[in-house]
N, C-alpha and C positions, 0 to 999 in steps of 0.2 A: 198657404195659411201667411199669415203678416206676424211676426215677432209683437207682442203686446208686453207694457210695461206694466210690471209688477206694484211696482210703490216709486216716485222719484224722489229722486234724490241729487245731490250738490256734486259733492266728487267720485260718485259711483255710477253704474246704471247696470237696474238690474230689470229684463224682459226673461218672456218665458214664449216656448214655439214648439208644439210638436212633446209638449214631458220637459223640454230640456231649460231649466234657467242659466241665463250667461248674466254674470256679474261683472263687468266692466270696470277696471278702475280708470278714473276719467278725469286729470289732471293734464291735456295734450301737452301745454304748453308749458309743463315743468315736469314730463318724464316721469308721470303718473307717479310722483313723486309721495309718500306719506307722511300724514299729516291726523293729529288726534281730531278732526273731522271725518276723514277717515275711517279712523278706526271704528268712531261710534255707527259710521254709517254701514262699515261691512259688517258689526255685529247684528245690527238691525237687518241688513240683508239675508243674514242667514236664520233670522227668527219667522222672518217672512216665508225663507223657503222650506222651513222646517213646517209651518202650519199649514201650506199649499198642497192638497194631493193631488193636484194637477201636475207637480214638481215631483219627476221623478229621477233626475239626475241635475247636476250645478257643474256648470263650467268657469270659471275664474280665470279670465285673460288683461291687457292693460289694451290701451287707447293707441294707436298708430302703428306704425313699424321701427320707433327707435327704443321703445323701453315697454318693457311689461311692470316695472316700478323700477327708479332710481334710487331706492334707500328711504329715510327719512329727510322730509324736509331740512335742508342745514341754514336755511333763511335768518335763524335766529344769531347766526355766528359761532362762537365762542362759548355760547351759553345754552347752545341747540340741548345737549341733555343733561342740564343743570336744572334737574327740574323745581329744585326750589327757588331757583333765583328768577326762571320766568314765572311762577304761582307769586312770587310776590310783587313781580311788578303785574299780576293780571293778565299775562299772556297763557299759563297754563289751564283756561278752563276753571275746573272747579279746583279748589283747593284743600277739601278734607285731606288730612296725613297720608291715608291708607291709597287713597286715590292719587295723591301724584307717586308715591313711590312705586306703585304698580306699573309696570312695563307696559306701555300700549301695546307692544307688537305681540308680547304673551298674551293679552286679553283677547284679540285676535286668533292667533293659532288656539286657545281653549276653547275659543265657540266654533272654529272650522271643527278640532275635533270632537266637538258633543253635537254634530252635525247628524240630522237622521238620512239624508239623501246621500247618495254615493259622492265624491268631487273631484274633478279633473282639473287640474293644473294647464292652461295653453299658452305659454311663456313662449311671448313675441317679441323679446329683444331682451335689453339689458338689467338683470333682476339682482344686484346686490345690497347687503345688508340685510332691512327686513323685506327687501324688493325677493330674495332668495331666502330669508325665513319663514315666510307667511306661506309660503309652497309645502313645507316639508309637513303636515297633517292632513295634506290631500293625497288621496288615496291613490291617485293617477297623474304623471304630472309628463308629458308629450312637449318637446321645444321646437321652435323653427331654427333652421343653420345658421341665423344670425343672433341666435340670441347668447349672452354672456351671465355667467355666475361670478359672486364673489360674496367670499363670507370674511366682509372688510373691518370687521370690531376692532383687532388688535392694532389693525393700522391706524384706526383713529382714536387710540388711547382709550376703548372702551374695553367690552366682552359680548363674546354673542350673547341674543337674549331671545325671546320669544320662545321659551321652552325648547332652545334648539339642542341644548345639552342633554336633554331627555330623545327629540327626535332624530337627531342627525347620525350620532351614531347608531342607531338602530336602523336605518335605511340603507348607510353605506361602511357601517363596521369603525370602530375606534381609530385606527390607523390614519384613515381617510377622511375621516373627520377633522381628527386633530390637524392633519398637513395644511389641510384648507384654511383651518382657523389661525395656524401659527405663521402662515404665508400672508395671510391675507390678498391673497391674487386673484386677479381677474381673470377667469379661464374661460374655453371655448364650450359650446355644446358639444361638442365632441368628447371631451374631461368629461364632462356630466355625465353622459352617457353610461363613458365607460365604467368612471365610479358608483353606478347606477343610483345615480340620483334621479335621471329621468330613465323614461322605460323606450323613446322613440327619439328620432330628429329627424324633421320632415321638413320640406321649403317653406319658407315663410306665405308662399303663396296658397298653402295648402294647410298650415296650422288647423284653422278652424271646420275647414272639411271633416278633417280627419280627427279633430277630436270631439265637432258631434257626431261622426261615422260610429265612436266609439258608446257616446253617450246613448244613442239611439238605438245599440245595440243592446245596452243595461235595459234603457226605458221601455221596451217592447218585446222582451226576450224573458225578463225574470218578473217575481215577485217584489213589489215596494216595502214589505213587511220584512222578507226574508234581508233585502240587501240591507234595511237598515238593523237588520240583527248581525247580519254576519260583518258590516263595518266595524259595530263594536265587540261582537265577540271578539276579531282579529286584533283590533287596534288595544285594547284591553290585555287583551293574553300574553300580551309582549310582555308587561309587568309581572306577571303570574308565577309565584315560587315553584308549582307543581303542575304536570300535566291535569292530575285530579282536579284542580280547578274549571278548566277547559272541560273535564268531561261531565263533570255537576252540571255547567250551563248550556252546554250540549244536550244532556239527557234532556232537560225540561225545556228546550227550546223544539226538541224533535215531537216529545209528548204532545204539548199544546200545539205544535204546527201541524203535527199531523193530523190533526182533527177539524183542519179550518177549511174553509170552500178553497182555500188556493191548492193545499195539497191536493185535494180530490181535481180540481180544476188541472192540476199539473200532471197528475197521471193519466185523466180520461183524456186530456190535448195529444198526448203522447201516442196514446192506445191509438186514436183515431186520427191521426196523422193530421192534424189541424194546430194552428196558431193558438196558443196559451191566452185567454183574458182570464185577468188574475184581479180580483174585485177589492179586495179587503185592502180599507185606505190606513196609511202611516198613521193618520192623526189617532183614530179608534182602535184600531187593529193590532198593535204593539202585545204580546203577550203576558200576562197576568202577573208575572215576576222582573218586569223590564219597568226601570233598570235595578241591576242587582245587586250593584255596587253602591258605595259612597262617595262622593267628591271629598276632597279632604279642601276645607277654606284659605282664603289667602290670609295670611300673619306677615307680619312685620320682623326681619330677624333683630333683634337690640343687640347692641354694642355690649362686649364682654365687659363685663363687672359690669354695666349699666340696666 
């Protein structure tokens, strides 16, 4: 079966095959550098994969072999990160105050964080700035042996973005997170593996094969609703104040999922020594208590005394 296009975009590609969606950052002549347009398209792509019950797993990668994403497009020069200056000259898109002040990378990572489908990052080359921070809410990251990573913000006179001050220490620990951000250095895939940023490093030629192997294992052997629940239970419990919070959600989830056709199929397929066929779709099969949390809304931090 050949891949089919889920939706047409300009700066990304979104295709699916055998239950796996592949989102490819597609600005090959610019090393897949991040733009406002790419931000909007990535958010829209995850809207598509969430509502498509044929999609069981999402892989995110970059086009070509040089870069996953070379960071923010710096073509605006000195005013690249001065959103007020760019908005006043009509270059930053919408000009509502809160929209200008919202970090675009953060809007992407928050949308990936909200995904109902497992997300695998297949890091095929250079990944710096937003190119690395956008990976943090992905569930599994696999790198090619020529991938390089860099939290370069402080060496550009800005600061880490894309909610990475929340994600990065949780993934690699506070000391390693601060070392990488303080130095701003670009480091190889081997250091990313040793530091826990990625789980595997494979030869460049094998990267997508390995990512699809892992995605296929998830797509064919596990229940989509269970994966959606597990994804949010794990991520959101990182901020829980007590294990009782997890116990409350676990109990509600086991109670409802235990009555589902998926639970019956899971047990009977095991007893009958056959592959399970899970039929409950994410679009209509999530437990009645989902979502159990309230997301905070964005608000601008006012100047002291202002």
